[in-house]
C-alpha positions as CSV (number, residue, x, y, z in Angstrom):
1,M,42.2,61.5,-163.2
2,A,43.6,63.6,-160.3
3,Y,42.1,65.5,-157.4
4,E,42.8,69.2,-157.1
5,G,43.5,70.4,-153.6
6,F,42.8,73.9,-154.6
7,L,41.1,75.4,-157.6
8,S,43.3,77.7,-159.7
9,L,41.1,80.1,-161.6
10,A,44.1,81.4,-163.6
11,F,42.6,80.0,-166.8
12,L,44.7,79.5,-169.9
13,L,42.8,81.6,-172.5
14,L,43.8,81.2,-176.2
15,T,41.8,82.9,-178.9
16,L,42.9,81.2,-182.1
17,P,42.0,81.8,-185.7
18,L,41.4,78.4,-187.4
19,S,44.2,76.6,-185.5
20,L,45.8,76.4,-182.1
21,S,48.5,79.0,-182.9
22,N,49.0,82.8,-182.9
23,P,47.2,83.8,-179.6
24,S,45.0,86.8,-179.8
25,P,46.5,90.0,-178.2
26,N,43.4,90.2,-176.1
27,P,43.1,86.7,-174.8
28,T,40.4,87.5,-172.2
29,S,37.8,88.3,-174.9
30,F,36.3,85.6,-177.1
31,R,33.2,85.0,-179.2
32,A,30.8,82.0,-179.5
33,D,27.7,81.4,-181.6
34,L,24.2,81.3,-180.2
35,H,21.6,79.3,-182.2
36,H,17.9,79.6,-181.7
37,R,16.6,76.1,-181.0
38,D,14.4,76.3,-184.1
39,S,17.0,77.6,-186.5
40,V,18.3,75.4,-189.4
41,H,21.7,75.1,-187.6
42,S,20.1,73.6,-184.4
43,P,20.0,69.9,-183.7
44,L,16.4,70.5,-182.6
45,H,15.3,72.0,-186.0
46,D,12.1,70.5,-187.3
47,P,11.9,71.3,-191.1
48,S,8.3,70.0,-191.2
49,A,6.9,72.6,-188.7
50,S,5.5,75.9,-189.8
51,P,6.8,79.1,-188.2
52,Y,3.4,79.6,-186.5
53,A,3.5,76.1,-185.0
54,L,7.0,76.7,-183.7
55,R,6.0,80.0,-182.2
56,R,3.1,78.3,-180.4
57,L,5.4,75.7,-179.0
58,A,7.7,78.6,-177.8
59,I,4.7,80.1,-175.9
60,E,4.0,76.8,-174.3
61,R,7.6,76.6,-173.2
62,S,7.5,80.2,-171.9
63,I,4.5,79.5,-169.7
64,S,6.3,76.5,-168.2
65,R,9.5,78.6,-167.9
66,H,7.6,81.3,-166.0
67,N,6.1,78.8,-163.6
68,A,9.6,77.3,-163.0
69,L,11.1,80.7,-162.3
70,Q,8.3,81.5,-159.8
71,W,9.1,78.1,-158.1
72,A,12.8,78.8,-158.1
73,I,12.6,82.4,-156.9
74,S,9.8,82.3,-154.4
75,S,10.2,78.7,-153.2
76,K,6.5,78.7,-152.3
77,Y,4.8,77.3,-155.3
78,S,3.9,73.7,-155.9
79,P,3.5,72.4,-159.5
80,S,-0.2,71.4,-158.8
81,G,-1.0,75.0,-157.9
82,L,0.4,76.6,-161.0
83,K,-1.4,77.6,-164.2
84,T,0.1,74.8,-166.2
85,E,2.2,71.8,-165.5
86,I,5.9,72.6,-165.1
87,K,8.0,70.8,-167.6
88,R,11.8,70.8,-167.9
89,T,12.3,72.5,-171.3
90,V,15.4,73.1,-173.4
91,G,16.4,76.7,-173.4
92,E,15.5,78.8,-176.4
93,Y,19.2,79.2,-177.4
94,L,21.9,76.6,-177.8
95,M,25.7,76.6,-177.8
96,N,28.1,74.2,-179.5
97,I,31.2,73.5,-177.4
98,T,34.0,70.9,-177.3
99,L,35.1,69.4,-174.1
100,G,38.3,67.6,-172.9
101,T,41.6,66.5,-174.4
102,P,41.2,65.2,-177.0
103,P,38.2,67.4,-177.6
104,Q,34.7,66.0,-177.9
105,P,31.8,68.1,-179.3
106,F,28.5,68.7,-177.5
107,W,25.4,70.9,-177.7
108,L,24.4,72.7,-174.5
109,S,21.4,74.7,-173.6
110,F,22.3,78.4,-172.9
111,D,20.6,79.7,-169.8
112,T,21.0,83.0,-167.9
113,G,18.5,81.7,-165.3
114,S,20.7,78.9,-163.9
115,D,24.2,78.7,-162.6
116,V,25.8,75.3,-163.2
117,L,27.7,74.4,-166.3
118,W,27.2,70.6,-166.6
119,T,27.2,67.7,-169.0
120,Q,26.4,64.0,-168.8
121,C,29.4,61.9,-168.0
122,E,30.4,58.2,-168.0
123,P,29.8,56.1,-166.0
124,C,26.2,57.2,-166.3
125,E,24.3,55.4,-163.6
126,D,20.9,56.8,-164.4
127,C,20.8,59.2,-167.3
128,F,18.5,60.6,-170.0
129,E,18.9,59.4,-173.5
130,Q,21.7,61.2,-175.5
131,D,22.2,60.8,-179.2
132,E,26.0,61.4,-179.1
133,E,28.5,59.5,-176.9
134,K,28.6,60.9,-173.4
135,F,31.7,62.5,-172.1
136,D,34.1,60.0,-170.5
137,P,36.6,61.7,-168.1
138,E,38.7,58.6,-168.2
139,H,39.5,59.4,-171.8
140,S,40.5,63.0,-171.2
141,C,44.0,63.9,-169.9
142,S,42.9,67.4,-168.9
143,Y,40.1,66.3,-166.5
144,V,40.7,67.1,-162.8
145,A,38.1,66.2,-160.1
146,I,37.8,69.0,-157.5
147,N,38.7,68.3,-153.9
148,N,36.1,69.3,-151.3
149,T,38.6,71.9,-149.9
150,A,38.8,73.7,-153.2
151,P,37.5,77.3,-153.2
152,L,34.9,76.6,-155.9
153,C,33.6,73.6,-153.9
154,Q,33.5,75.8,-150.8
155,A,31.6,78.5,-152.6
156,Y,29.1,76.1,-154.2
157,H,28.3,74.5,-150.9
158,Q,28.6,77.7,-148.9
159,G,31.2,76.3,-146.6
160,T,29.2,73.2,-145.6
161,P,31.5,70.1,-145.3
162,T,31.0,67.7,-148.2
163,E,32.4,64.3,-149.3
164,N,35.4,64.0,-151.6
165,P,35.5,64.6,-154.6
166,C,33.2,67.6,-154.4
167,P,29.6,66.7,-155.2
168,Y,27.0,68.8,-156.9
169,E,23.3,68.4,-157.6
170,V,21.0,70.6,-159.6
171,S,17.2,70.2,-159.1
172,Y,14.6,71.6,-161.4
173,S,11.0,72.4,-160.6
174,D,9.6,69.3,-162.5
175,N,11.8,67.0,-160.4
176,S,14.4,66.7,-163.2
177,K,17.9,66.8,-161.8
178,S,21.6,66.4,-162.6
179,K,23.9,64.9,-160.0
180,G,27.6,64.1,-160.0
181,E,31.0,65.6,-159.1
182,L,32.6,69.0,-159.7
183,A,35.7,69.0,-161.9
184,T,37.8,71.2,-164.1
185,E,38.3,70.6,-167.7
186,S,39.3,72.2,-171.0
187,F,36.5,73.8,-173.0
188,T,36.8,75.1,-176.6
189,F,34.3,77.6,-178.1
190,E,34.1,77.9,-181.8
191,N,32.1,80.3,-184.0
192,S,31.1,80.8,-187.6
193,R,33.9,83.2,-188.2
194,G,36.4,80.4,-187.9
195,D,37.7,81.4,-184.5
196,A,38.3,78.8,-181.7
197,T,38.9,79.8,-178.1
198,Q,40.3,77.2,-175.6
199,L,39.8,77.7,-171.8
200,S,41.5,75.4,-169.4
201,G,40.6,74.9,-165.8
202,I,36.9,75.6,-166.1
203,G,34.8,74.3,-163.3
204,F,31.8,72.2,-164.4
205,G,29.5,69.5,-163.2
206,C,30.2,66.0,-164.5
207,G,26.8,64.4,-164.2
208,H,26.5,60.7,-163.5
209,E,22.8,60.8,-162.6
210,N,20.7,62.9,-164.9
211,T,16.9,62.3,-165.0
212,G,13.9,64.1,-166.4
213,E,12.7,65.6,-169.6
214,F,15.9,66.6,-171.4
215,A,16.4,66.6,-175.2
216,P,18.5,63.7,-176.5
217,E,20.3,66.0,-178.9
218,L,21.8,67.9,-176.0
219,A,24.4,66.9,-173.4
220,G,23.7,69.5,-170.6
221,V,23.3,73.1,-169.7
222,A,25.6,76.2,-169.8
223,G,24.4,78.3,-166.9
224,L,25.2,82.0,-167.0
225,G,23.5,83.1,-163.8
226,G,25.0,85.0,-160.9
227,G,26.1,82.0,-158.8
228,P,29.8,81.0,-158.2
229,L,29.8,78.0,-160.6
230,S,28.4,79.8,-163.6
231,L,30.8,80.3,-166.5
232,A,30.3,84.1,-166.2
233,S,31.2,84.2,-162.5
234,Q,34.3,82.0,-163.1
235,L,35.6,84.2,-165.9
236,A,35.0,87.3,-163.8
237,T,37.7,86.2,-161.4
238,V,40.4,86.5,-164.1
239,G,39.3,89.8,-165.6
240,A,36.7,88.6,-168.2
241,G,34.0,90.1,-166.0
242,K,31.4,90.8,-168.8
243,F,29.5,88.8,-171.2
244,S,27.1,90.1,-173.9
245,Y,24.7,88.5,-176.3
246,C,22.9,89.6,-179.4
247,L,19.8,87.4,-180.1
248,T,18.1,86.5,-183.3
249,L,14.7,85.0,-183.5
250,G,16.0,82.4,-185.9
251,I,12.7,80.4,-186.3
252,A,13.3,78.1,-189.3
253,T,16.0,80.5,-190.6
254,D,19.8,80.4,-190.8
255,A,20.2,83.4,-188.6
256,I,23.0,83.1,-185.9
257,G,23.3,85.2,-182.8
258,H,26.4,85.7,-180.8
259,L,27.8,85.5,-177.3
260,I,30.9,87.5,-176.3
261,F,33.0,87.2,-173.1
262,G,35.5,89.8,-172.2
263,D,36.3,92.7,-169.9
264,N,36.6,95.2,-172.7
265,P,33.4,97.1,-173.4
266,V,31.5,95.5,-176.2
267,I,29.1,98.4,-176.6
268,D,29.5,102.1,-176.0
269,G,28.3,105.3,-177.4
270,P,25.3,107.7,-177.2
271,N,22.7,104.9,-177.7
272,T,24.0,102.7,-174.9
273,K,21.9,102.6,-171.8
274,R,22.9,101.2,-168.4
275,T,21.0,100.0,-165.4
276,E,21.8,98.2,-162.2
277,I,21.4,94.4,-161.9
278,I,19.9,93.7,-158.5
279,R,21.1,90.5,-156.8
280,D,19.3,88.6,-154.1
281,P,22.1,87.6,-151.7
282,N,20.2,84.4,-150.8
283,N,19.5,83.5,-154.5
284,P,22.1,85.3,-156.7
285,T,21.3,83.3,-159.8
286,H,18.7,85.6,-161.4
287,H,19.3,89.0,-163.1
288,F,16.7,91.3,-161.5
289,L,16.2,94.8,-162.8
290,K,14.2,97.8,-161.5
291,L,11.5,98.7,-163.9
292,E,10.2,102.2,-163.0
293,D,7.7,103.0,-165.8
294,I,6.4,102.1,-169.2
295,S,5.2,104.2,-172.2
296,V,3.0,103.5,-175.2
297,G,4.2,105.8,-177.9
298,N,4.9,109.0,-176.1
299,K,2.4,108.4,-173.3
300,R,3.7,107.4,-169.9
301,L,1.6,104.9,-168.0
302,N,2.8,106.2,-164.6
303,V,3.3,102.7,-163.1
304,P,2.6,102.9,-159.3
305,P,5.7,102.6,-157.1
306,G,6.0,99.1,-155.7
307,A,4.1,97.5,-158.6
308,F,6.7,94.8,-158.9
309,D,7.5,94.3,-155.2
310,S,5.7,90.9,-155.0
311,G,8.0,89.1,-157.3
312,G,10.5,91.4,-158.9
313,F,11.4,91.9,-162.6
314,V,13.9,89.5,-164.3
315,I,15.6,89.6,-167.7
316,D,15.7,86.1,-169.0
317,S,17.1,84.5,-172.2
318,S,15.0,81.3,-172.0
319,S,11.5,82.8,-172.0
320,T,10.0,84.1,-175.2
321,L,7.1,85.9,-173.6
322,N,7.1,89.0,-171.5
323,Y,5.2,89.0,-168.1
324,L,4.0,92.0,-166.1
325,A,2.3,92.3,-162.8
326,Y,-1.5,92.3,-163.2
327,E,-1.9,96.0,-162.4
328,V,0.8,97.1,-164.9
329,Y,-0.5,94.6,-167.5
330,G,-3.9,96.2,-167.2
331,L,-2.5,99.7,-167.7
332,L,-0.5,98.7,-170.7
333,T,-3.2,96.7,-172.5
334,D,-5.8,99.4,-171.8
335,E,-3.6,102.0,-173.5
336,L,-2.8,99.7,-176.4
337,K,-6.5,99.1,-177.0
338,A,-7.2,102.9,-176.9
339,V,-4.6,103.8,-179.5
340,I,-4.5,100.8,-181.9
341,Q,-7.3,101.2,-184.4
342,L,-6.8,97.8,-186.2
343,E,-9.5,95.2,-186.5
344,A,-9.6,93.0,-183.4
345,A,-9.0,89.2,-183.8
346,N,-8.9,86.1,-181.7
347,D,-5.8,84.1,-180.9
348,P,-6.0,81.2,-183.4
349,S,-4.7,78.7,-180.8
350,T,-7.1,75.9,-180.0
351,D,-5.6,75.3,-176.5
352,P,-7.2,77.6,-173.9
353,K,-4.1,77.4,-171.7
354,L,-2.0,79.0,-174.4
355,L,-4.2,81.9,-175.5
356,L,-2.8,85.4,-175.8
357,E,-5.3,88.0,-174.8
358,L,-4.8,90.9,-177.2
359,C,-4.8,90.1,-181.0
360,Y,-5.4,92.0,-184.2
361,K,-5.7,91.4,-187.9
362,K,-2.1,91.6,-189.2
363,P,-1.4,95.1,-190.8
364,N,1.1,96.0,-193.4
365,N,4.5,96.8,-191.9
366,F,2.9,97.1,-188.4
367,D,1.3,100.4,-189.3
368,G,-0.8,101.9,-186.5
369,I,1.1,100.1,-183.7
370,P,3.2,102.3,-181.4
371,D,6.5,101.4,-179.8
372,I,6.5,100.3,-176.1
373,T,9.3,101.7,-173.9
374,Y,10.4,100.2,-170.6
375,Y,12.1,102.7,-168.3
376,F,14.7,101.2,-165.9
377,S,16.5,102.7,-163.0
378,G,19.4,105.0,-163.9
379,G,17.6,106.6,-166.8
380,A,17.9,103.5,-169.0
381,D,15.0,103.4,-171.5
382,W,14.5,100.3,-173.6
383,K,12.4,100.8,-176.7
384,I,10.7,97.7,-178.1
385,S,9.5,97.8,-181.7
386,P,6.0,96.4,-182.6
387,Q,7.7,93.4,-184.4
388,N,9.2,92.4,-181.1
389,F,6.0,92.4,-179.0
390,F,3.3,91.6,-181.6
391,P,4.5,88.4,-183.3
392,A,2.4,86.8,-186.1
393,M,0.5,83.8,-184.7
394,S,-0.9,82.9,-188.1
395,E,-0.8,84.3,-191.6
396,D,-3.3,87.1,-190.8
397,V,-3.3,87.5,-186.9
398,I,-0.8,89.1,-184.6
399,C,-0.9,88.9,-180.8
400,L,0.6,90.7,-177.9
401,A,3.4,88.5,-176.5
402,L,2.6,89.4,-172.9
403,L,0.8,87.7,-170.1
404,P,-0.1,89.0,-166.6
405,T,1.4,87.5,-163.4
406,E,0.9,87.7,-159.6
407,E,4.6,87.2,-159.0
408,V,7.7,87.3,-161.1
409,S,7.7,89.7,-164.1
410,I,9.9,88.8,-167.0
411,M,11.5,90.5,-170.0
412,G,11.7,87.6,-172.5
413,N,14.0,87.1,-175.5
414,L,11.4,88.2,-178.1
415,A,11.6,91.8,-176.7
416,Q,15.5,91.5,-176.7
417,Q,15.8,90.8,-180.4
418,D,18.3,93.0,-182.3
419,M,19.6,94.5,-179.1
420,V,23.1,93.8,-177.8
421,V,22.8,93.1,-174.1
422,Q,25.8,93.2,-171.8
423,F,26.0,91.7,-168.3
424,D,28.8,93.0,-166.0
425,V,28.9,90.3,-163.4
426,K,31.6,92.1,-161.3
427,D,29.9,95.4,-161.0
428,N,26.3,94.2,-161.5
429,M,25.4,96.4,-164.3
430,L,23.4,95.8,-167.5
431,S,24.1,97.7,-170.7
432,F,22.1,97.6,-173.9
433,A,22.0,99.2,-177.3
434,P,20.3,98.6,-180.6
435,A,22.2,96.4,-183.0
436,A,21.9,94.2,-186.1
437,C,22.5,90.8,-184.5
438,L,22.9,88.7,-187.7
439,L,26.5,87.5,-188.1
């Protein structure tokens, strides 16, 4: 291993079909697969669980995720004061990458709500159980530990002097953590089309102390937040300033979503809408949006100005549910109750902490349920079909996948299904358009 006195972000990008030859003419664009954690391709897939049981577990994870985001964004919550216990949960989508030279494969949790790209590393002084062998930097000729004077180290520590090599520590709201040293390494991203993209010099956390509730099938986290160490922010420095994803629900199916990095527009045309991503300079990780109004069918709710001032509105890949401020939640559910003429039902869950509040007997083809549209700043209207906000919770009951909140409102991944969503991390713009997300 060697120490790097300065961090060169001039990554070597090679987009290669099937083998490491014939570089792509557009080397700063590449594609990777995104697997829902419950899909048949996922290492977490449970073939014995029903789709309804899996969806109930997703709701439990969403509630914990929401509590964790409140803790991370507001810094004024304690786990004992929240609705449910905060637990460190695997993200809803996973990526398969290879790391090092020679390459070693790992599964990572994909997360737009965190910044650090990290994996467990040998020697592992205090680590969670991992099914596969942990990454050993001593066996990789491309591993370079980052010196504490390197720009990436300076950015991560905001100029505060640190020891050498550059340390990092990620803490989660349930007291889980990853701690180790920052380094650069070669990453390879493959996809089901047979393409492989190798990126050299990527900064990541090599974790030697990793404790908490992490899944043994996974090696770490791929953070795509707005902070300097996220993969998205690093690629933005060399021109690949955008990433987009197209999510599939994928519960107990073979559906595969995709993740695309690159500065060329992935989506364009008359159906593409754009809105500003709002960054908190003191906490740039999260992707805040300005939600101005909501409609049910053709009726506007006339959401009061400032309704989301208490916590903001975040678009998040790792939450299944949507959350809205109490006042807005009341306006929306009152209007849905007024226009939906279906037979009311109760949430079939037996856990009172996981109950969804507005349920109906399942209709044929969602007849009688109007679309919901979110209106974001810049004239960007996001139409959500009934299938994406009234999931089936049993064979004959559907429930509104929405809960009220006093703080952070969230647009979760269920509402983002079959929409290509592009994050421009250089210009802080979000673009989206309807799409068929199956590969």
